C-alpha angles and dihedrals in degrees: 000000000000111000127186114246117266118252122219109229124189109239115196114246099251133117098227136039134188118236092252090054092050090050091051093048093045096040095233135125119253093249090058092052091048090050091051090054089063095044100043116046091191088067099081121183117192114222103180092128096038092259122098110247124184131205121232090254089057091053090050089051093053 
């Protein structure tokens, strides 16, 4: 299987990220990130405040 090379992206040293920040870091549109949440259970967004917040490990996964 031919895979595109991985790209090293600088992730800020913080424990939590807003959805817009994750999209910016990953280079994806918000609807793509939301779709991935449904497809990949390991990608867990916390919504306790009504806003989707991602842990650093989630950003690394994306």
